[in-house]
C-alpha positions as CSV (number, residue, x, y, z in Angstrom):
1,M,-6.1,-18.5,-5.2
2,C,-2.5,-19.0,-6.3
3,G,1.2,-18.3,-5.8
4,I,3.0,-15.6,-7.7
5,T,6.6,-14.6,-8.2
6,G,8.6,-12.4,-10.5
7,I,11.7,-10.4,-11.5
8,L,12.2,-7.0,-13.0
9,V,15.7,-6.4,-14.3
10,F,17.4,-3.0,-14.0
11,N,20.6,-3.9,-15.9
12,E,22.5,-6.8,-17.4
13,V,23.8,-8.0,-14.0
14,G,20.2,-8.4,-12.8
15,R,19.4,-10.7,-15.8
16,F,21.3,-13.6,-14.1
17,N,18.4,-13.9,-11.7
18,L,15.9,-14.6,-14.5
19,T,17.4,-18.1,-14.7
20,N,15.9,-18.8,-11.2
21,L,12.3,-18.0,-12.2
22,E,11.3,-21.6,-12.8
23,K,12.8,-22.7,-9.5
24,A,11.0,-20.0,-7.6
25,T,7.7,-20.8,-9.3
26,M,8.1,-24.5,-8.4
27,A,8.7,-23.5,-4.7
28,L,5.1,-22.3,-4.7
29,A,3.6,-25.6,-6.0
30,H,1.5,-26.2,-2.9
31,R,-0.3,-22.9,-3.4
32,G,-1.4,-23.9,-6.9
33,P,-1.3,-27.6,-7.8
34,D,-3.5,-27.2,-10.9
35,N,-1.2,-25.4,-13.3
36,H,2.0,-23.5,-13.5
37,G,3.3,-21.1,-16.1
38,T,6.1,-18.5,-16.7
39,Y,6.5,-15.4,-18.9
40,V,10.0,-14.1,-19.7
41,N,11.3,-11.3,-21.9
42,H,14.5,-9.3,-21.8
43,L,13.5,-7.3,-18.7
44,V,10.9,-9.2,-16.8
45,G,10.0,-12.7,-15.7
46,L,6.6,-13.6,-14.1
47,G,5.8,-16.9,-12.5
48,H,2.4,-18.4,-11.5
49,R,1.1,-21.5,-9.7
50,R,-2.7,-21.9,-10.1
51,L,-5.4,-23.2,-7.8
52,S,-8.4,-23.2,-10.1
53,I,-11.5,-21.6,-8.5
54,I,-13.2,-19.4,-11.1
55,D,-13.2,-20.6,-14.8
56,T,-11.2,-23.8,-14.2
57,S,-10.5,-24.2,-17.9
58,E,-7.0,-23.7,-19.4
59,N,-8.3,-20.4,-20.9
60,A,-7.7,-18.8,-17.5
61,N,-4.2,-20.1,-16.9
62,Q,-1.5,-17.5,-16.0
63,P,0.6,-15.5,-16.6
64,F,-2.3,-14.0,-18.6
65,E,-1.8,-11.7,-21.6
66,I,-4.1,-9.2,-23.4
67,M,-3.8,-6.7,-26.2
68,D,-1.4,-8.7,-28.2
69,G,0.9,-9.2,-25.2
70,R,1.1,-5.6,-24.1
71,Y,-0.2,-6.4,-20.6
72,I,0.8,-9.5,-18.6
73,I,-0.5,-10.4,-15.2
74,T,0.3,-12.9,-12.4
75,F,-2.5,-12.8,-9.8
76,N,-3.2,-14.4,-6.5
77,G,-6.7,-14.0,-5.0
78,E,-10.2,-13.4,-6.1
79,I,-12.1,-10.3,-7.3
80,F,-15.6,-10.9,-6.0
81,N,-17.3,-8.2,-8.0
82,Y,-15.7,-9.3,-11.3
83,Q,-19.0,-10.0,-12.9
84,T,-20.2,-6.4,-12.4
85,L,-16.9,-5.1,-13.6
86,R,-17.0,-7.4,-16.6
87,K,-20.4,-6.0,-17.7
88,E,-19.0,-2.5,-17.5
89,L,-16.1,-3.5,-19.7
90,L,-18.3,-5.3,-22.2
91,S,-20.3,-2.1,-22.5
92,K,-17.1,-0.4,-23.6
93,G,-16.5,-2.9,-26.3
94,I,-14.0,-5.1,-24.5
95,Q,-13.8,-8.7,-25.8
96,F,-13.0,-11.5,-23.4
97,K,-11.4,-14.9,-24.1
98,S,-12.1,-16.4,-20.7
99,D,-14.7,-16.3,-17.9
100,S,-12.1,-15.5,-15.3
101,D,-11.8,-12.6,-12.8
102,T,-8.1,-12.5,-13.8
103,E,-8.9,-11.2,-17.3
104,V,-11.4,-8.7,-15.9
105,L,-8.7,-7.3,-13.5
106,L,-6.2,-7.0,-16.3
107,H,-8.6,-5.2,-18.7
108,L,-9.6,-2.9,-15.9
109,Y,-6.0,-1.9,-15.3
110,A,-5.5,-1.4,-19.0
111,Q,-8.5,1.0,-19.0
112,E,-8.0,2.8,-15.7
113,G,-4.4,2.2,-14.5
114,I,-3.8,2.5,-10.8
115,G,-7.3,3.8,-10.3
116,C,-8.6,0.2,-10.9
117,L,-7.8,-0.5,-7.2
118,E,-10.7,1.7,-6.1
119,K,-13.2,-0.6,-7.9
120,L,-12.0,-3.9,-6.6
121,N,-13.8,-5.9,-4.0
122,G,-11.8,-8.9,-3.1
123,F,-8.5,-10.2,-1.7
124,F,-5.4,-10.1,-3.9
125,A,-1.7,-9.7,-4.6
126,F,-0.9,-9.2,-8.2
127,A,1.7,-7.9,-10.6
128,I,1.0,-6.4,-14.0
129,Y,3.8,-5.7,-16.6
130,D,3.2,-3.2,-19.4
131,T,5.6,-4.1,-22.2
132,R,5.1,-0.7,-24.0
133,E,5.7,1.5,-21.0
134,K,8.2,-1.0,-19.5
135,S,6.4,-0.6,-16.1
136,L,5.6,-3.0,-13.3
137,F,2.5,-2.5,-11.1
138,I,2.1,-4.5,-7.9
139,A,-0.7,-4.3,-5.4
140,R,-1.9,-5.9,-2.2
141,D,-5.5,-5.9,-1.0
142,R,-6.8,-3.4,1.5
143,L,-6.7,-5.5,4.7
144,G,-3.7,-7.7,3.8
145,I,-5.5,-11.0,3.3
146,K,-3.0,-12.1,0.7
147,P,0.8,-11.8,1.2
148,L,3.4,-10.1,-1.0
149,L,7.2,-10.0,-0.3
150,F,9.7,-8.0,-2.3
151,Y,13.4,-7.2,-2.5
152,Q,15.3,-4.5,-4.5
153,D,18.8,-3.5,-5.1
154,E,20.7,-1.7,-7.9
155,F,20.4,-4.7,-10.3
156,K,16.8,-6.0,-9.9
157,F,13.5,-6.1,-8.2
158,L,12.1,-9.4,-6.9
159,F,8.7,-10.4,-5.5
160,A,6.8,-13.5,-4.4
161,S,4.0,-14.8,-2.3
162,E,6.3,-16.6,0.1
163,M,9.9,-16.5,1.4
164,S,10.8,-19.9,-0.1
165,A,10.3,-18.4,-3.6
166,M,12.2,-15.3,-2.7
167,M,15.2,-17.5,-1.6
168,A,14.9,-19.5,-4.8
169,L,15.2,-16.2,-6.8
170,G,18.7,-15.9,-5.4
171,I,18.7,-13.4,-2.5
172,D,21.4,-13.3,0.2
173,K,20.3,-15.2,3.3
174,A,21.2,-13.0,6.3
175,I,19.2,-12.7,9.5
176,N,17.5,-9.4,10.1
177,H,18.2,-8.8,13.8
178,E,15.6,-6.1,14.1
179,A,13.0,-8.6,12.9
180,L,14.3,-11.3,15.3
181,N,14.0,-8.8,18.2
182,Y,10.3,-8.2,17.4
183,Y,9.6,-11.9,16.6
184,L,10.8,-12.9,20.0
185,Q,8.3,-10.5,21.6
186,L,5.3,-11.1,19.4
187,N,5.8,-14.6,17.9
188,Y,5.5,-13.1,14.4
189,T,7.3,-10.5,12.4
190,P,5.2,-7.4,11.5
191,A,5.3,-5.7,8.1
192,P,7.3,-4.3,6.5
193,L,10.0,-6.4,8.2
194,T,10.9,-10.0,7.4
195,M,13.4,-12.3,9.0
196,I,15.7,-12.0,6.0
197,E,17.7,-8.8,5.7
198,G,16.7,-6.8,2.6
199,V,13.4,-8.6,2.0
200,K,10.2,-6.6,2.9
201,K,6.5,-7.2,3.1
202,L,4.3,-5.0,1.1
203,E,1.9,-3.5,3.6
204,P,-1.9,-3.9,3.3
205,G,-3.6,-1.3,1.1
206,H,-0.3,-0.4,-0.7
207,Y,0.9,-0.6,-4.2
208,I,4.3,-0.4,-6.0
209,F,4.9,1.2,-9.4
210,I,8.2,0.7,-11.0
211,Q,9.4,2.5,-14.2
212,N,12.8,3.5,-15.4
213,G,14.4,2.0,-12.3
214,K,12.4,4.1,-10.0
215,V,10.4,2.2,-7.3
216,D,7.5,4.1,-5.9
217,I,5.5,2.7,-3.0
218,Q,2.2,4.3,-2.1
219,R,-0.8,3.7,0.2
220,Y,-4.2,3.6,-1.5
221,Y,-6.5,2.6,1.4
222,N,-6.9,3.5,5.1
223,I,-9.4,2.1,7.5
224,P,-11.6,5.1,8.0
225,A,-11.5,7.1,11.2
226,D,-15.1,8.5,11.3
227,E,-15.0,11.2,14.0
228,E,-18.7,11.8,13.8
229,N,-19.8,8.1,14.1
230,T,-22.4,8.1,11.3
231,F,-24.9,5.7,12.9
232,T,-26.6,6.7,16.1
233,D,-29.7,4.5,15.9
234,Y,-28.7,1.0,17.1
235,N,-31.5,-0.9,15.4
236,V,-30.8,0.8,12.0
237,A,-27.1,-0.1,12.4
238,K,-28.0,-3.7,13.2
239,N,-30.1,-4.0,10.1
240,Q,-27.4,-2.4,8.0
241,L,-24.9,-4.9,9.4
242,Q,-27.1,-7.8,8.4
243,V,-27.5,-6.3,4.8
244,L,-23.8,-5.8,4.3
245,L,-22.9,-9.2,5.7
246,E,-25.5,-11.0,3.5
247,K,-24.0,-9.2,0.5
248,S,-20.4,-10.1,1.5
249,V,-21.2,-13.8,2.0
250,A,-23.1,-13.9,-1.3
251,R,-20.0,-12.5,-3.1
252,R,-17.8,-15.1,-1.5
253,M,-20.1,-18.0,-2.4
254,I,-19.2,-17.6,-6.1
255,A,-17.0,-20.5,-7.2
256,D,-16.8,-23.2,-9.9
257,V,-15.5,-25.7,-7.3
258,P,-17.0,-27.2,-4.0
259,L,-17.3,-24.7,-1.2
260,G,-17.8,-25.1,2.6
261,C,-17.4,-23.3,5.9
262,F,-15.1,-23.5,8.9
263,L,-17.3,-23.8,12.0
264,S,-15.6,-23.4,15.4
265,G,-18.8,-23.0,17.5
266,G,-17.9,-19.4,18.3
267,I,-20.2,-16.5,17.4
268,D,-18.2,-15.4,14.3
269,S,-18.0,-18.6,12.3
270,S,-21.6,-19.5,13.5
271,V,-22.9,-16.2,12.0
272,I,-21.1,-16.9,8.7
273,T,-22.5,-20.4,8.7
274,A,-26.0,-19.1,9.4
275,V,-25.8,-16.6,6.5
276,A,-24.2,-19.0,4.1
277,S,-26.7,-21.8,4.8
278,G,-29.5,-19.5,3.6
279,Q,-27.8,-19.1,0.3
280,T,-27.2,-22.8,-0.7
281,Q,-29.2,-26.0,-0.3
282,S,-26.4,-28.0,1.2
283,L,-23.6,-26.3,3.1
284,K,-20.6,-28.4,4.2
285,T,-19.2,-27.3,7.6
286,F,-16.0,-28.5,9.4
287,S,-14.9,-28.2,13.0
288,I,-11.8,-29.5,14.9
289,G,-11.4,-30.5,18.5
290,F,-8.9,-32.2,20.9
291,E,-9.8,-35.7,22.0
292,S,-7.5,-35.7,25.0
293,N,-8.1,-32.1,26.3
294,K,-11.8,-31.1,26.8
295,F,-10.8,-27.6,28.1
296,F,-9.8,-26.7,24.5
297,D,-12.6,-28.7,22.7
298,E,-15.5,-26.6,21.4
299,T,-16.9,-29.1,18.9
300,H,-20.1,-29.5,20.9
301,Y,-21.1,-25.9,20.1
302,A,-20.2,-26.3,16.5
303,E,-22.4,-29.4,16.3
304,L,-25.3,-27.4,17.8
305,V,-25.0,-24.8,15.1
306,A,-24.7,-27.4,12.3
307,K,-27.8,-29.1,13.6
308,K,-29.7,-25.8,13.7
309,F,-28.9,-24.9,10.1
310,K,-28.9,-28.4,8.8
311,T,-25.4,-28.4,7.4
312,D,-23.4,-31.4,6.2
313,H,-21.1,-31.3,9.2
314,T,-17.7,-33.0,9.7
315,T,-16.2,-33.1,13.2
316,I,-12.4,-33.7,13.4
317,K,-11.0,-35.0,16.7
318,L,-7.3,-34.8,17.1
319,T,-5.1,-37.0,19.2
320,N,-1.6,-36.1,20.4
321,D,-0.1,-38.8,18.2
322,E,-1.9,-37.4,15.1
323,I,-0.6,-33.9,15.8
324,T,2.9,-35.1,16.4
325,S,2.9,-37.1,13.1
326,H,2.0,-33.9,11.2
327,L,4.3,-31.5,13.0
328,A,7.1,-31.8,10.5
329,D,4.8,-30.9,7.6
330,I,3.3,-28.0,9.5
331,V,6.7,-26.5,10.4
332,D,8.1,-27.2,7.0
333,H,5.5,-24.8,5.5
334,I,6.5,-22.0,7.8
335,D,9.0,-20.3,5.4
336,E,9.6,-17.4,7.8
337,P,9.5,-17.9,11.6
338,F,5.9,-17.7,12.7
339,A,4.9,-19.0,16.1
340,D,1.2,-18.5,16.6
341,S,0.6,-22.1,17.8
342,S,-3.0,-22.0,16.6
343,A,-1.5,-22.5,13.2
344,I,-1.3,-26.2,14.1
345,P,-5.1,-26.8,14.2
346,V,-5.6,-24.5,11.2
347,Y,-3.3,-26.6,9.2
348,L,-5.0,-29.9,10.3
349,L,-8.5,-28.4,9.8
350,S,-7.4,-27.2,6.3
351,K,-6.0,-30.6,5.4
352,K,-9.2,-32.4,6.4
353,T,-11.4,-29.8,4.8
354,R,-9.5,-30.0,1.5
355,E,-10.6,-33.6,1.2
356,H,-14.1,-32.4,0.7
357,V,-14.0,-28.8,-0.7
358,T,-11.6,-26.4,-2.4
359,V,-13.0,-23.2,-0.8
360,A,-13.9,-22.5,2.8
361,L,-15.5,-19.4,4.4
362,S,-14.2,-18.4,7.8
363,G,-15.1,-16.0,10.6
364,D,-11.6,-14.4,10.8
365,G,-11.5,-10.6,11.3
366,A,-14.6,-10.2,13.4
367,D,-12.7,-10.0,16.7
368,E,-10.5,-7.3,15.5
369,I,-13.2,-5.0,14.0
370,F,-16.0,-5.6,16.5
371,S,-13.8,-6.1,19.7
372,G,-13.9,-9.8,20.6
373,Y,-10.8,-10.4,22.7
374,N,-10.3,-10.4,26.5
375,K,-7.7,-7.7,26.0
376,H,-10.5,-5.5,24.5
377,A,-12.7,-6.0,27.5
378,A,-9.8,-5.3,29.9
379,W,-8.8,-2.2,28.0
380,W,-12.3,-0.8,27.9
381,K,-12.7,-1.4,31.7
382,I,-9.3,0.2,32.4
383,E,-10.5,3.3,30.5
384,N,-14.0,3.4,31.9
385,N,-14.5,1.3,35.0
386,T,-12.9,2.4,38.2
387,K,-14.3,-0.6,40.1
388,F,-12.6,-3.0,37.7
389,K,-9.3,-1.3,38.2
390,A,-9.7,-1.5,42.0
391,L,-10.6,-5.2,41.8
392,I,-7.6,-6.0,39.6
393,A,-5.3,-4.1,41.9
394,L,-6.7,-6.0,45.0
395,A,-6.5,-9.4,43.3
396,Q,-3.0,-8.9,41.9
397,P,-0.9,-9.9,45.0
398,F,-2.9,-13.1,45.3
399,A,-2.7,-13.9,41.6
400,K,1.1,-13.5,41.6
401,L,1.3,-16.3,44.1
402,M,-0.8,-18.7,42.0
403,P,0.4,-20.9,39.1
404,K,-0.3,-19.1,35.8
405,S,-0.9,-20.6,32.4
406,R,-3.4,-20.7,29.6
407,S,-4.2,-24.4,30.1
408,G,-6.8,-24.2,32.9
409,K,-9.6,-21.9,34.0
410,I,-8.1,-20.8,37.3
411,S,-4.5,-20.6,36.2
412,N,-5.6,-18.6,33.1
413,A,-7.6,-16.2,35.3
414,A,-4.6,-15.6,37.5
415,R,-2.4,-15.0,34.4
416,Q,-4.9,-12.4,33.1
417,V,-5.2,-10.6,36.5
418,V,-1.4,-10.1,36.7
419,R,-1.3,-9.1,33.0
420,F,-4.1,-6.5,33.3
421,A,-2.6,-5.1,36.5
422,E,0.6,-4.4,34.6
423,A,-1.3,-2.9,31.7
424,M,-3.1,-0.4,33.8
425,K,0.1,1.4,34.7
426,L,1.0,2.1,31.1
427,S,0.3,4.8,28.5
428,P,-2.0,3.7,25.6
429,A,0.9,3.1,23.2
430,N,2.9,1.1,25.7
431,R,-0.2,-0.7,26.9
432,Y,-1.1,-1.8,23.4
433,W,2.4,-3.2,22.8
434,F,2.4,-4.9,26.2
435,L,-0.9,-6.6,25.5
436,A,0.2,-7.6,22.0
437,S,3.4,-9.2,23.3
438,F,4.2,-12.6,24.8
439,T,7.6,-11.4,26.0
440,S,9.0,-8.2,27.3
441,Q,11.8,-6.3,25.7
442,S,14.0,-6.9,28.7
443,K,13.5,-10.7,28.5
444,V,14.4,-10.6,24.8
445,D,17.5,-8.6,25.6
446,D,18.6,-11.2,28.1
447,L,17.9,-14.0,25.6
448,L,19.8,-12.5,22.7
449,T,23.6,-12.5,22.7
450,K,23.5,-9.2,20.8
451,P,20.3,-7.3,21.8
452,F,18.8,-5.0,19.2
453,L,18.5,-1.6,21.0
454,N,16.8,0.6,18.4
455,N,13.0,0.7,18.9
456,E,12.2,3.3,16.3
457,Q,10.1,0.9,14.3
458,R,8.0,0.0,17.3
459,I,7.4,3.6,18.1
460,S,6.2,4.1,14.5
461,W,3.8,1.2,14.7
462,M,2.4,2.5,17.9
463,N,2.3,6.1,16.9
464,S,-1.5,6.2,16.3
465,M,-2.1,5.3,20.0
466,N,-0.5,8.5,21.2
467,N,-3.8,10.2,20.2
468,Y,-6.0,7.5,21.6
469,K,-9.7,8.6,21.9
470,D,-11.8,5.5,22.2
471,M,-11.9,1.8,21.4
472,N,-12.2,2.3,17.7
473,D,-8.5,3.5,17.8
474,F,-7.5,0.3,19.4
475,L,-9.5,-1.8,17.0
476,R,-8.1,0.1,14.0
477,L,-4.6,-0.7,15.1
478,D,-5.5,-4.3,15.7
479,S,-6.9,-4.5,12.2
480,E,-3.8,-2.9,10.7
481,F,-1.1,-4.6,12.9
482,V,-2.2,-7.9,14.5
483,L,-4.7,-9.0,11.9
484,P,-2.5,-9.1,8.7
485,N,0.7,-10.0,10.4
486,D,-0.6,-12.8,12.7
487,M,-4.2,-14.0,12.0
488,L,-4.4,-13.6,8.3
489,K,-0.8,-14.8,7.7
490,K,-1.6,-17.9,9.8
491,V,-4.7,-18.7,7.7
492,D,-2.9,-18.1,4.4
493,L,0.1,-20.2,5.3
494,M,-1.7,-23.2,6.6
495,S,-4.6,-23.2,4.1
496,M,-2.4,-22.8,1.1
497,A,-0.1,-25.5,2.4
498,N,-3.1,-27.7,1.7
499,S,-4.2,-25.9,-1.5
500,L,-7.3,-24.7,0.2
501,E,-8.7,-21.2,-0.5
502,V,-10.1,-19.5,2.6
503,R,-12.4,-16.5,2.2
504,V,-13.2,-14.0,5.0
505,P,-16.6,-12.3,4.7
506,F,-16.1,-10.1,7.7
507,L,-13.2,-8.3,5.9
508,D,-15.2,-7.1,2.9
509,H,-13.9,-3.5,2.8
510,E,-17.5,-2.1,2.6
511,L,-18.4,-4.0,5.8
512,V,-15.2,-2.9,7.5
513,D,-15.8,0.8,6.5
514,F,-19.3,0.5,8.0
515,V,-18.2,-1.1,11.2
516,F,-15.6,1.7,11.8
517,S,-18.4,4.3,11.3
518,L,-20.1,2.9,14.5
519,P,-19.4,4.4,17.9
520,E,-17.6,2.2,20.4
521,S,-20.8,1.8,22.5
522,M,-22.3,-0.3,19.7
523,K,-19.4,-2.7,20.0
524,I,-18.4,-3.0,23.6
525,N,-19.6,-2.0,27.1
526,S,-19.1,-3.3,30.7
527,S,-21.0,-6.5,30.0
528,I,-20.6,-7.5,26.4
529,R,-18.1,-7.6,23.5
530,K,-19.0,-7.6,19.8
531,R,-22.3,-6.2,21.0
532,I,-23.9,-5.3,17.7
533,L,-22.8,-8.6,16.0
534,Q,-24.1,-10.7,18.8
535,D,-27.4,-8.8,19.1
536,A,-27.9,-8.8,15.3
537,Y,-28.0,-12.6,15.3
538,R,-29.2,-13.4,18.8
539,D,-32.6,-14.6,17.6
540,I,-31.0,-16.8,14.9
541,L,-28.1,-18.6,16.7
542,P,-28.5,-21.3,19.4
543,S,-28.8,-19.7,22.8
544,E,-26.0,-21.9,24.2
545,L,-23.5,-19.8,22.2
546,Y,-24.3,-16.8,24.4
547,N,-23.7,-18.5,27.7
548,R,-20.1,-19.7,27.4
549,P,-16.6,-18.2,27.8
550,K,-14.6,-17.2,24.8
551,K,-11.4,-19.2,24.3
552,G,-10.5,-18.5,20.7
553,F,-8.8,-21.0,18.5
554,E,-6.4,-22.1,21.3
555,I,-4.7,-25.4,21.7
556,P,-3.2,-27.4,24.6
557,L,0.4,-26.4,23.6
558,L,1.8,-26.5,27.1
559,D,0.7,-30.2,27.5
560,W,2.1,-31.1,24.1
561,L,5.5,-29.5,24.8
562,K,5.8,-31.3,28.1
563,S,4.8,-34.7,26.7
564,S,4.6,-35.7,23.0
565,L,6.9,-32.9,21.7
566,K,9.5,-33.2,24.5
567,N,11.9,-35.1,22.3
568,E,11.6,-32.5,19.5
569,L,12.6,-29.8,22.0
570,T,15.6,-31.8,23.2
571,T,16.8,-32.3,19.6
572,H,16.1,-28.9,18.1
573,L,16.2,-26.4,20.9
574,F,17.6,-27.6,24.2
575,D,21.0,-28.5,22.7
576,R,24.0,-26.5,24.0
577,D,26.2,-27.2,21.0
578,L,23.5,-26.0,18.6
579,I,22.7,-22.9,20.6
580,E,26.3,-21.8,21.0
581,S,27.3,-22.5,17.4
582,Q,24.5,-20.1,16.2
583,G,25.8,-17.3,18.5
584,L,22.3,-15.8,18.6
585,F,20.9,-16.9,22.0
586,S,22.2,-17.2,25.6
587,W,22.4,-20.8,26.6
588,D,21.8,-19.9,30.3
589,E,18.6,-18.1,29.3
590,V,17.4,-21.0,27.1
591,M,18.0,-23.3,30.1
592,A,16.0,-20.9,32.4
593,L,13.2,-21.1,29.9
594,Q,13.3,-24.9,29.9
595,K,13.2,-24.9,33.7
596,Q,10.1,-22.6,33.7
597,L,8.3,-24.7,31.1
598,F,8.5,-27.8,33.3
599,S,7.7,-26.0,36.5
600,R,4.3,-25.8,38.2
601,N,4.1,-22.1,37.2
602,P,4.9,-22.0,33.5
603,E,3.1,-18.7,32.7
604,D,3.6,-18.0,29.0
605,S,6.9,-19.9,28.7
606,H,5.3,-22.4,26.3
607,A,4.6,-19.6,23.8
608,R,8.3,-18.5,24.1
609,V,9.6,-22.0,23.8
610,W,7.4,-22.7,20.8
611,G,8.7,-19.5,19.2
612,L,12.3,-20.6,19.6
613,Y,11.6,-24.1,18.4
614,V,10.0,-22.8,15.2
615,F,12.9,-20.4,14.7
616,Q,15.4,-23.2,15.1
617,K,13.6,-25.5,12.6
618,W,13.4,-22.7,10.1
619,F,17.1,-21.7,10.7
620,T,18.2,-25.3,10.1
621,K,16.2,-25.7,6.9
622,Y,17.0,-22.4,5.2
623,L,20.2,-20.9,6.7
624,E,22.5,-23.7,7.8
């Protein structure tokens, strides 16, 4: 796990940017504190920051060269099947000078070119330069677990793991107003957009090949759409799920440094903990809770799981003062506006976990591929349950009159009733966007001084839902849209801010391919979500986990914004001179949002306020 950056020069003008390579590499220091290195020749510069996981010796430092310097790589990630691939290469007479997966990957590319991607099991973003062919090959893993940004013009091609390094390479810093429009709706910016004009995200399952000034971007992986649903026997499918997950976890237990497991107390992380505990004598587990807000604290369930599987467990209880004291560090590591507020506990959990281990397994991805969210249950019932639709329609007038927020059981139920009632009226494509958004397009238009009126990108993102057939279509879009742009970005940003590698067994592509070969009936029905996952481990996990509501990794953000973070908002957001000097947002609309936040009916205003606050902090740091 590391940070990478680089430059490919198209002409003499582009060579000026090579002088920024060291600065860009240093901007990624938090991603790799163990070593840094650069490679530069007349046409290319590659930078690397290393977090040593496999072969921690200096023999595996990067940029890494083979074949007398013909091929050079800078690589972020892990190739979990590298030992098998290494044996294949040894049988062909390849000699190795390290025990690293980096060297295996580079030799595999030298042997098979772009076709090497089909053989890789892992998560990665890497760049390989061929000095003989003068070509640059860049690839991102199938599900988008590791990030990769790029920029191109007539003079050069730039890339990096994070925006801070892109800025250090010398790009123009202009707001992308299309990205701002979508960010204000979603609280994140979906690929290929970024908040900086001209900088793009390489999308999951894509590669870039550059030669003779031609930049070719291609997709090499799609989540399969199995129309025939291969598995029809539920028990056979459950057994196969267990086999694949055992293999996935085993692959991700390989490390030359201490390894542990995030344990929230939910089904997903508990399953990973159960499987991992069977593969090591002493598994360290870590959970986080909120001392002052029991509604959001799930550490009790985590402790039940830890006791069941005899793990070495650490419970972290956060106070409002502790959260406030770390807020500056958290926001400082958000190098592109990103306002999923659950990034706060992920950062603090990663920080505490890194004191004990260098690698942590997590349960991320299960909700998206198995159907674990409230929106999945509501969607299924809208499509299949007329009684549910009638009940929602009946309850909506009463729910509208009630206070709505995520901070309490009744207020959250009222919020969901109103939200699902609105969703029922929409087509599949528009319903998906509605459920993915915190804010409507009309509210964003009111907030912006210059609304962005072109929604072609949104239409393109939602295009697959125009042919909606069943829940697998919804889950596939979740896995391609929300998962890499929100969930995985959050974990990457916050874990790497603390030099912690997080591995996600549920996103082994062999397991993902299998899950999408299952019919929707194995994942969801009127009474259960993630059906096959829950049933496969029902006899193993504590029974208490099956008799509790799902809250996800949520936090008491509303309470914080109205109390311990109130001064921060006054200084960095609710400041008329600041807002009007930017020329981006309507002061009247910002004031209306402030009024709603402190009212008895805040709804989702806290998410919108947090999004604006994060944007303002980012804007002040990078653009002012």
